[in-house]
C-alpha positions in Angstrom: 5.2 19.8 -8.1 2.0 19.0 -6.1 -0.4 21.8 -5.3 -2.3 19.8 -2.6 -3.2 21.4 0.6 -1.5 20.2 3.9 -4.6 18.1 4.9 -5.0 16.5 1.4 -2.4 13.8 1.9 -4.1 12.7 5.1 -7.5 12.6 3.5 -6.4 10.7 0.5 -4.5 8.2 2.7 -7.6 7.8 4.9 -9.7 7.1 1.8 -7.3 4.5 0.5 -7.0 2.8 3.9 -10.8 2.8 4.2 -11.0 1.3 0.7 -8.7 -1.6 1.8 -11.0 -2.2 4.8 -14.3 -2.0 3.0 -13.0 -4.2 0.2 -11.8 -6.8 2.7 -15.3 -6.7 4.4 -17.5 -6.5 1.3 -15.4 -7.5 -1.6 -14.5 -5.3 -4.6 -17.7 -5.9 -6.5 -20.0 -4.9 -3.6 -18.3 -1.9 -2.1 -19.8 1.6 -2.6 -18.2 5.0 -2.7 -20.6 6.0 0.0 -19.3 3.2 2.3 -15.7 4.3 1.6 -16.5 8.0 2.4 -18.2 6.9 5.7 -15.3 4.6 6.7 -12.7 7.3 5.8 -14.6 10.0 7.7 -14.8 12.2 4.7 -17.7 13.7 2.9 -18.9 12.2 -0.4 -17.9 15.4 -2.3 -14.4 15.1 -0.9 -14.2 11.5 -2.0 -15.5 12.3 -5.5 -13.1 15.2 -5.8 -10.1 12.8 -5.5 -11.7 9.7 -6.9 -14.6 10.3 -9.3 -15.3 6.6 -9.9 -14.7 3.2 -8.5 -12.2 2.5 -11.3 -10.2 5.6 -10.4 -10.2 4.6 -6.7 -9.1 1.0 -7.5 -6.3 2.3 -9.7 -5.1 4.6 -6.9 -5.4 1.8 -4.4 -3.1 -0.4 -6.6 -0.5 2.4 -6.8 -0.8 3.1 -3.1 -0.2 -0.6 -2.3 2.9 -0.7 -4.5 4.4 2.3 -2.8 3.4 0.9 0.6 5.1 -2.4 -0.2 8.3 -0.6 -1.2 8.4 1.7 1.8 7.8 -1.2 4.2 10.4 -3.4 2.5 12.9 -0.6 2.4 12.5 -0.1 6.2 12.9 -3.8 6.9 16.1 -3.9 4.8 17.6 -0.7 6.1 17.3 -2.0 9.7 19.9 -4.8 8.9 23.6 -4.4 8.8 24.8 -7.2 6.4 23.6 -8.5 3.0 22.7 -11.8 4.6 20.6 -10.2 7.3 18.9 -7.9 4.7 18.0 -10.9 2.6 16.8 -12.9 5.6 14.6 -10.0 6.8 13.2 -9.4 3.3 12.2 -13.1 3.0 10.3 -12.9 6.3 8.6 -9.7 5.1 7.6 -11.3 1.8 5.9 -14.3 3.4 4.0 -12.2 5.9 3.1 -8.8 4.3 0.0 -10.0 2.5 -1.6 -11.4 5.6 -3.5 -8.3 6.5 -3.8 -6.8 3.1 -7.1 -8.1 1.6 -8.8 -9.9 4.4 -8.7 -13.6 5.5 -10.2 -15.1 2.4 -9.9 -12.8 -0.6 -10.0 -15.6 -3.1 -13.1 -17.1 -1.7 -14.8 -13.7 -1.6 -13.6 -12.4 -5.0 -11.2 -14.8 -6.7 -10.9 -12.8 -10.0 -10.1 -9.5 -8.1 -7.6 -11.1 -5.7 -5.7 -12.9 -8.5 -5.7 -9.9 -10.7 -4.3 -7.7 -7.8 -1.5 -10.2 -7.2 -0.7 -10.6 -10.9 -0.6 -6.8 -11.4 1.7 -6.3 -8.4 4.2 -9.0 -9.3 6.2 -6.9 -11.8 6.5 -3.7 -9.7 7.2 -5.6 -6.5 9.9 -7.7 -8.3 11.5 -4.4 -9.4 11.4 -2.9 -5.9 12.8 -6.1 -4.4 15.7 -6.2 -6.8 16.5 -2.5 -6.5 16.3 -2.5 -2.7 18.3 -5.7 -2.1 20.7 -5.4 -5.0 23.9 -7.3 -4.3 22.3 -9.3 -1.4 20.8 -11.4 -4.2 24.3 -12.6 -5.0 24.2 -14.7 -1.9 21.6 -16.9 -3.6 23.6 -19.8 -5.0 21.6 -20.0 -8.3 22.3 -16.2 -8.8 26.0 -16.6 -7.8 26.4 -19.5 -10.3 24.6 -17.6 -13.1 21.6 -20.0 -13.3 19.2 -17.2 -12.3 19.3 -13.5 -12.6 18.6 -11.3 -9.6 15.2 -10.5 -11.2 14.4 -14.2 -11.6 15.3 -15.0 -8.0 13.2 -12.0 -6.8 10.2 -13.1 -8.8 10.5 -16.6 -7.5 10.6 -15.4 -3.9 7.5 -13.3 -4.6 5.7 -16.1 -6.2 6.3 -18.3 -3.2 5.0 -15.5 -0.9 1.9 -15.2 -3.1 1.4 -18.9 -3.0 1.8 -18.9 0.8 -0.9 -16.2 1.0 -3.3 -18.2 -1.2 -2.4 -21.6 0.2 -0.8 -20.9 3.6 1.9 -23.2 4.9 0.9 -24.7 8.3 4.1 -23.4 9.8 5.6 -20.1 8.4 8.9 -20.8 10.1 9.3 -24.0 8.2 8.5 -22.2 4.9 11.0 -19.5 5.8 13.7 -22.1 6.6 13.1 -23.6 3.2 13.4 -20.2 1.5 16.6 -19.5 3.5 18.1 -22.8 2.3 17.3 -21.9 -1.3 18.7 -18.4 -0.7 22.0 -19.9 0.6 21.4 -18.7 4.2 21.3 -20.5 7.4 18.0 -22.3 7.8 17.6 -20.5 11.2 16.6 -16.9 11.3 19.3 -14.3 11.2 16.7 -11.7 12.2 13.7 -11.5 14.5 10.1 -11.3 13.5 8.6 -7.9 13.8 6.5 -7.5 16.9 
């Protein structure tokens, strides 16, 4: 059980959100803990109490992003009433969720960091995707026919989303139509884009 004080969660979250912003602006090799503390609106001693080093902060940021991905995906899926709509909403989420995560050009700024972050998140995000969508994956013809497992289909969709982030498709709706076709859904959206 956690012994954190009531304000602790807010401070830690503010630090992690500030870390995302500072890394997006400066890159992971050039950020300082002082810049993070300033951006988060906390004192340096508060920052060091929770994250005594850059490595500890980056590890916590990775964990935070994995949890954030799962919470946001779960909300998108829970808002839909049928397996087809859940899968459709999840595909839209996958191809758009990275857009604001690491800035407009993370690979150009820090290619090794950006690729490492994507690679390390693939396994956990695949697990979340399969667990949250479950039987909705059985709509995918390759899964239904036994050519792919749910895990393989989830990983393929995530890899497409990562590829779209690194090399954006000129028209996201066309990309989504193609993914829907592969998923055995109507090529037109069953759900609306989040406002």
